[in-house]
C-alpha positions in Angstrom: 6.9 14.6 -24.2 9.8 12.0 -26.0 7.8 9.3 -27.2 8.8 7.1 -24.5 10.2 8.6 -21.3 11.2 6.3 -18.6 11.3 5.7 -14.4 12.7 3.3 -13.0 12.0 2.1 -9.2 13.3 -0.2 -6.6 13.8 -3.6 -8.0 12.9 -6.4 -5.5 13.0 -10.0 -5.5 10.8 -12.5 -7.4 9.2 -15.2 -5.8 10.1 -15.5 -1.3 9.5 -12.0 -0.6 7.0 -12.5 2.1 6.6 -15.0 5.0 4.7 -18.1 4.1 0.8 -18.0 5.2 -1.5 -20.0 7.0 -4.1 -19.5 5.2 -5.3 -17.0 2.8 -6.3 -13.9 4.7 -2.5 -15.1 6.7 -1.1 -14.3 3.3 -2.0 -11.3 2.4 -1.9 -9.9 5.6 2.0 -10.4 5.1 1.3 -9.0 1.1 0.2 -5.9 3.0 2.8 -5.6 5.5 5.6 -5.8 2.9 3.6 -3.3 0.4 2.7 -5.2 -2.1 -0.8 -5.1 -1.9 -0.9 -1.4 -1.4 -4.8 -0.7 -1.7 -8.4 -1.4 -0.6 -9.6 -2.6 -4.4 -7.0 -4.9 -4.2 -6.6 -6.3 -1.0 -10.3 -6.8 -1.1 -10.2 -9.1 -4.5 -7.5 -11.2 -2.7 -9.2 -11.9 -0.1 -12.2 -12.9 -1.9 -10.2 -15.9 -3.7 -8.8 -18.1 -2.6 -5.5 -19.0 -4.0 -5.6 -22.7 -3.0 -8.5 -23.2 -4.8 -6.5 -22.6 -8.3 -4.0 -25.5 -7.0 -4.7 -29.4 -7.5 -5.7 -31.0 -4.4 -2.4 -32.4 -3.6 -0.5 -29.7 -3.8 -2.8 -27.1 -1.6 -0.3 -27.7 1.0 1.6 -25.0 -0.6 -1.0 -23.0 -1.5 0.0 -20.0 0.8 4.1 -19.5 0.3 5.5 -16.6 -1.8 5.8 -18.8 -4.5 5.1 -19.7 -8.2 3.8 -23.1 -8.7 3.7 -25.1 -11.8 1.9 -28.6 -13.0 2.3 -29.7 -16.5 0.8 -26.8 -18.3 -1.2 -25.3 -15.5 1.1 -22.4 -13.8 0.4 -19.9 -11.2 2.8 -17.0 -10.7 3.8 -15.9 -7.1 1.4 -14.1 -4.9 3.7 -10.8 -5.1 4.4 -10.6 -8.5 0.2 -11.0 -8.8 0.0 -8.4 -6.2 2.4 -5.4 -8.6 0.3 -6.8 -11.5 -3.1 -5.9 -10.1 -1.5 -2.7 -8.3 0.2 -1.5 -11.7 -2.9 -2.2 -13.4 -5.1 0.4 -11.6 -8.4 -1.3 -12.3 -11.4 0.7 -12.0 -15.1 -0.6 -12.8 -16.3 -0.5 -16.5 -13.0 -0.6 -18.3 -11.9 -3.8 -20.7 -8.7 -5.8 -19.5 -7.2 -8.9 -21.7 -5.0 -11.6 -20.1 -2.1 -13.2 -22.2 -1.8 -16.5 -21.3 -4.6 -16.5 -18.8 -3.8 -19.9 -17.3 -5.6 -20.7 -14.7 -8.0 -17.5 -14.7 -7.1 -17.1 -11.0 -6.1 -13.3 -12.0 -8.7 -12.8 -14.3 -11.6 -13.6 -11.6 -9.7 -11.0 -9.2 -9.9 -8.3 -11.9 -13.7 -9.1 -12.9 -14.4 -8.5 -8.9 -13.2 -4.6 -10.1 -14.4 -4.4 -13.3 -17.9 -5.3 -12.3 -20.7 -6.0 -14.8 -20.1 -3.6 -17.0 -16.4 -4.6 -17.5 -14.7 -6.4 -20.2 -12.6 -9.3 -19.3 -10.9 -11.8 -22.2 -8.4 -14.0 -21.9 -6.2 -15.6 -24.4 -4.4 -19.1 -23.6 -2.0 -21.2 -25.7 -3.1 -24.5 -24.1 -6.8 -26.5 -24.2 -6.3 -28.2 -21.3 -5.6 -24.8 -19.4 -8.3 -23.3 -20.7 -10.6 -25.8 -20.1 -8.9 -26.0 -16.1 -9.4 -22.6 -16.0 -13.3 -22.6 -17.1 -14.3 -25.3 -14.1 -12.0 -22.7 -11.9 -14.4 -20.0 -12.8 -17.6 -22.4 -12.6 -17.2 -23.7 -8.8 -16.5 -19.9 -8.2 -20.1 -18.8 -9.4 -21.8 -21.8 -7.9 -20.2 -22.1 -4.8 -17.7 -19.1 -3.4 -19.2 -17.0 -0.9 -17.6 -13.8 -2.1 -19.6 -14.3 -5.2 -22.6 -12.5 -3.4 -20.3 -9.8 -2.1 -19.3 -8.3 -5.8 -20.4 -7.1 -8.6 -18.5 -9.4 -11.2 -17.3 -9.3 -14.7 -17.0 -12.7 -16.0 -14.0 -13.9 -17.9 -13.9 -15.3 -21.1 -11.2 -17.2 -22.3 -10.2 -18.2 -26.1 -7.4 -20.7 -27.4 -4.8 -19.3 -29.3 -1.1 -18.0 -29.6 -1.3 -14.1 -28.2 1.0 -13.2 -30.9 -1.2 -13.9 -33.1 -4.3 -12.0 -32.4 -6.1 -10.9 -35.4 -5.1 -7.1 -36.6 -8.6 -6.1 -36.7 -9.3 -7.0 -33.0 -10.3 -4.2 -30.8 -8.3 -2.4 -28.0 -8.3 -2.9 -24.3 -7.7 -0.5 -21.1 -5.4 -2.8 -19.4 -3.2 -5.6 -20.4 -1.2 -8.1 -18.8 0.8 -10.6 -20.8 2.1 -13.3 -18.2 4.9 -14.4 -20.1 8.4 -12.9 -20.9 8.1 -10.1 -24.2 11.0 -10.5 -26.3 12.0 -6.5 -27.2 10.7 -6.9 -30.9 7.1 -7.9 -29.9 7.5 -4.5 -27.3 5.7 -2.7 -30.1 3.0 -5.3 -31.2 1.9 -4.8 -27.6 1.7 -1.8 -27.1 -0.8 -1.3 -29.6 -3.1 -3.8 -27.9 -3.9 -0.5 -25.3 -6.0 2.6 -25.9 -4.6 5.7 -25.4 -5.3 6.3 -21.6 -4.8 2.4 -21.4 -2.0 0.6 -19.2 0.3 -2.3 -20.2 2.1 -4.5 -17.9 4.1 -7.0 -19.1 7.9 -8.9 -18.4 10.4 -7.0 -20.7 13.7 -7.9 -21.0 13.9 -9.6 -17.0 11.5 -6.6 -15.5 8.0 -5.9 -14.8 7.2 -3.6 -16.6 4.2 -0.9 -16.6 3.8 0.9 -20.1 0.9 3.7 -20.7 -0.1 4.8 -23.6 -0.3 8.9 -23.3 -1.2 9.5 -26.6 -1.3 8.1 -30.4 2.6 7.4 -30.2 3.8 8.2 -26.8 4.1 6.0 -24.0 5.5 6.3 -20.7 7.6 3.8 -19.3 8.0 2.2 -15.6 9.9 -0.6 -14.4 8.2 -2.1 -11.9 10.9 -5.2 -10.5 13.1 -7.8 -11.2 11.5 -11.3 -12.6 12.2 -14.1 -14.6 9.4 -15.5 -16.9 9.2 -17.8 -19.2 9.2 -16.5 -22.7 6.9 -16.1 -24.8 6.1 -19.2 -27.7 6.6 -18.4 -30.6 3.7 -19.1 -33.4 4.1 -22.0 -35.6 4.0 -21.8 -39.4 0.8 -23.1 -40.9 0.1 -25.6 -43.3 0.3 -23.8 -46.9 2.0 -20.7 -46.2 -1.4 -19.2 -44.2 -1.3 -16.8 -41.9 -3.2 -18.2 -38.7 -5.1 -15.7 -36.3 -7.0 -15.8 -33.1 -10.2 -14.6 -32.6 -11.0 -12.4 -29.5 -13.9 -12.8 -27.9 -16.7 -10.2 -29.2 -17.7 -7.2 -26.7 -21.6 -7.0 -26.5 -24.3 -5.5 -24.4 -25.8 -7.5 -21.7 -28.9 -8.7 -22.6 -32.3 -6.7 -21.0 -33.1 -9.7 -18.9 -29.4 -9.7 -17.5 -29.8 -5.8 -17.4 -32.4 -6.4 -14.6 -31.1 -8.9 -13.4 -28.0 -6.7 -12.0 -30.8 -3.8 -11.0 -32.3 -6.2 -8.8 -29.5 -7.4 -7.3 -28.2 -3.9 -6.7 -31.3 -2.7 -5.6 -31.7 -5.5 -2.6 -28.0 -5.3 -1.8 -28.4 -1.5 -0.9 -31.6 -1.9 1.1 -29.6 -4.4 3.3 -26.9 -2.1 3.9 -29.7 0.7 4.4 -31.8 -1.5 7.3 -27.7 -1.7 8.4 -27.9 1.4 8.9 -30.8 2.3 10.5 -30.8 -0.5 13.1 -27.5 0.8 14.5 -23.7 0.2 14.3 -23.0 -3.5 12.8 -21.8 -5.7 15.2 -17.8 -6.2 15.1 -17.0 -9.1 12.9 -15.2 -11.9 14.8 -11.2 -11.4 14.2 -10.3 -14.7 13.1 -8.3 -17.4 15.0 -4.8 -19.2 13.4 -3.7 -21.9 14.0 -0.3 -21.6 15.7 2.9 -22.6 14.1 4.4 -25.8 15.3 7.8 -26.5 14.2 10.4 -29.4 15.5 13.2 -28.5 17.1 15.8 -30.3 15.3 18.8 -29.4 13.2 20.6 -31.1 10.8 24.6 -30.2 10.1 26.7 -30.9 7.4 30.3 -31.0 8.4 33.6 -31.1 6.1 36.5 -33.0 8.0 39.5 -34.0 5.8 37.8 -33.4 2.5 34.9 -36.2 3.8 31.5 -35.1 4.0 29.7 -36.2 7.3 25.4 -35.6 8.3 25.0 -35.1 11.7 21.9 -34.8 13.7 21.7 -31.6 16.6 19.7 -33.1 19.3 16.9 -31.4 21.6 16.1 -32.0 25.0 12.9 -34.0 23.4 14.6 -36.5 21.1 15.1 -39.8 22.8 15.1 -43.3 21.5 11.2 -43.7 22.3 10.5 -40.5 20.3 8.9 -38.1 22.9 9.8 -34.8 20.8 7.1 -36.2 18.2 5.1 -37.4 20.2 4.9 -33.9 22.4 4.5 -32.4 19.1 1.7 -34.7 17.9 -0.4 -33.9 21.1 0.7 -30.2 20.6 -0.9 -30.4 17.1 -3.9 -32.2 18.2 -4.7 -29.3 21.0 -4.0 -26.8 18.6 -7.2 -28.3 15.9 -9.5 -28.3 18.8 -9.1 -25.4 20.1 -9.0 -24.0 16.4 -12.7 -26.0 16.0 -14.1 -24.7 19.1 -13.2 -21.0 18.4 -13.9 -21.2 14.6 -17.0 -18.5 14.0 -19.7 -19.8 11.7 -19.6 -18.1 8.5 -21.7 -15.3 8.2 -25.3 -15.5 6.7 -25.5 -14.2 3.1 -28.2 -11.4 3.6 -28.5 -10.9 -0.3 -29.5 -14.5 -1.0 -31.7 -14.5 2.1 -33.7 -11.6 0.7 -34.3 -13.3 -2.9 -35.4 -16.4 -1.4 -37.9 -14.2 1.1 -39.1 -12.5 -2.4 -42.7 -13.4 -3.6 -41.8 -15.0 -7.0 -41.9 -18.3 -8.6 -39.2 -20.5 -7.4 -37.4 -20.5 -11.4 -36.9 -16.6 -11.4 -35.4 -17.1 -7.8 -32.8 -19.2 -8.6 -32.3 -17.3 -12.1 -31.8 -13.8 -9.6 -29.1 -16.3 -7.8 -27.1 -17.1 -10.6 -27.8 -20.8 -10.0 -26.0 -20.9 -6.8 -25.8 -24.1 -4.7 -25.3 -21.8 -1.9 
């Protein structure tokens, strides 16, 4: 085999590839329809983590658009990009994962749902404020998300530093993703972060690229799609010419107490599922109710006449001096909101939580089994 064999696949436009969603589930439906999400395990991870939870409050209206978002140092790639990354990584329970430029922790959290409690989930991020933001979002997910009890989670661990300064004695990973553009002269450095049989996904020369390590000195490369990422920031020279290195989190085996909690929760889940099976086919889930999209029937036209630009509005039957069109739209929006609230299903009962709370155990032990979650 050649040291580096290459296969090209069809390129797709970065961002804006699918229609905006009304909510997180609607966005995932659109990504599935466009074949960006192709496997059930990736779909479940995307549905479990609401993308809007990683936006600042004032920008949440844009969370379900297939667009990248940036505010200061905080950044999220477009949903179609994350979809392709998750599919290309081919994640399995128990694998080790390294996220270079881990950002808000959105991707790392989704990955953790697939890796499970015996995986390794590490991230390195250049900016201190972004790591603090990511840790806050991670804490919110663990304490408040309904999805937490539905999965066995590999909690990500983030460190501050430049991913080009990782200590040479650091261990290798099964899966690595880099969220910034990699220059050609750093390709070998990135390749050496993965084990034999491992997968590296990164933007390389304006292409999202998947590299599989097939041997000690052999790789297989696949171009996934055309992308445009900001390049990796080069390390700054340190004082007195010293070489700075970043120590990644250590890989440690969980304590006996933690392992026991995992086993107890798993046993309880199996018992719940067995009870459901013995009770017959569970009731069909209530289909999601979606708000109707309301669009204004107004169009602005720009007309060029004798090299001068004129703007005109093409009115619709609802336009008049009393703004009846806007009034009717407000009424429709109010009616739509009432209909949504009337038919919106109640959240499903958290059977695992109820099971734990019913156990004849001391309250502190119950809280420990619940990961001290608020709900």
